[in-house]
Every structure is written in C-alpha cells, then in structure tokens.
N, C-alpha and C positions, 0 to 999 in steps of 0.2 A: 715749163719745167724740164729739167734735164735728168736723164737717168744716171745713177751713180755706177761705179765699177761693178757693184754686186747685183745690178739689176738683171732679173731673169724674166723673159717673156713667157707667158703661160703656154703649156703644151697644146692646149686647144687652138690657140692662135697660130702656133707653129705648124700644126697639122693642116689648118685651113690655108696657110700661106703656101704650102707645097702644091696646092691645086691651082695656084695662079701662075700662069706661064709667062705673061708679059712682065718683064723686069721693072718697067716704070710703074705699072699698076701695083705690082708686088711691093715696091719700095714705098709708095704712097700709103698702101694699106698697113704696112709695118709701122711707119711713123705714126699713123693715126691710132693704131692699137697701143703703141708705147705710151702716147699721151693719155689715152683713155685709162690704161692700167695705172699710170702714175696718179691721175686725178682721183681714181677710186680709192687709192691708198692714203689720201690726205685725211687727217683727223682734224675735225673742226673743234676747237676748244672754246668753251664759253666761260667768261668770268662769273664768279658766284654772285648772285643777287643778294643784296643786303635786306631787301624788303620781305623776304620769306620768314615766316615765324620759325623760331627755333624749337626743335622737338616735334613730336607728333601730336595728333589730337588726343585729348583725354577722353577715352571711351569708358562708359559705364554700362553694366548689364542691367536690363530691366527685369521685372518679375516674369516677363514672358520669355526671357532668355536671349533676346535680341540686343544688339549693341546700339548705343546712341551717345551723342555728345551732350555734355551739359551746357546749357545756354548761359 
C-alpha cells in the first residue's frame, strides 16, 4: 500500500523516531510504521449473507416473567 498526500504518521511514532540516531535504521523503522498504520486503517467489508433469517426472534414472556421463543 502507498500513503496518499494526506497521510499523517502518528505522533507517538514520530516521537520514537527522534530517539533513533542511525539514519538507515530510522528509515527502515519509518517505512515499517507507515505500512503498519496503513494496514490498520483498512476496513474489511463483508457481503451480506442471504441465509440469515429476516427479522429478530419472536420472544414471548412466560408467567414467570422470563423471555422465551416459541417453538
């Protein structure tokens, strides 16, 4: 995945990157964190399943006040 123009790295990651003095290690860490942040923002969408029953269960109250479904 590639970041867009509006991508912002989290402040926590930026703060930690300030402690890394080696530029190669810092670049590797930065690329790794960008990929991790992009992967965490992905929303998995599921198609609706047609085998689910429509509507909720039909609950009735017993004389004891508890709910049960009719068989």
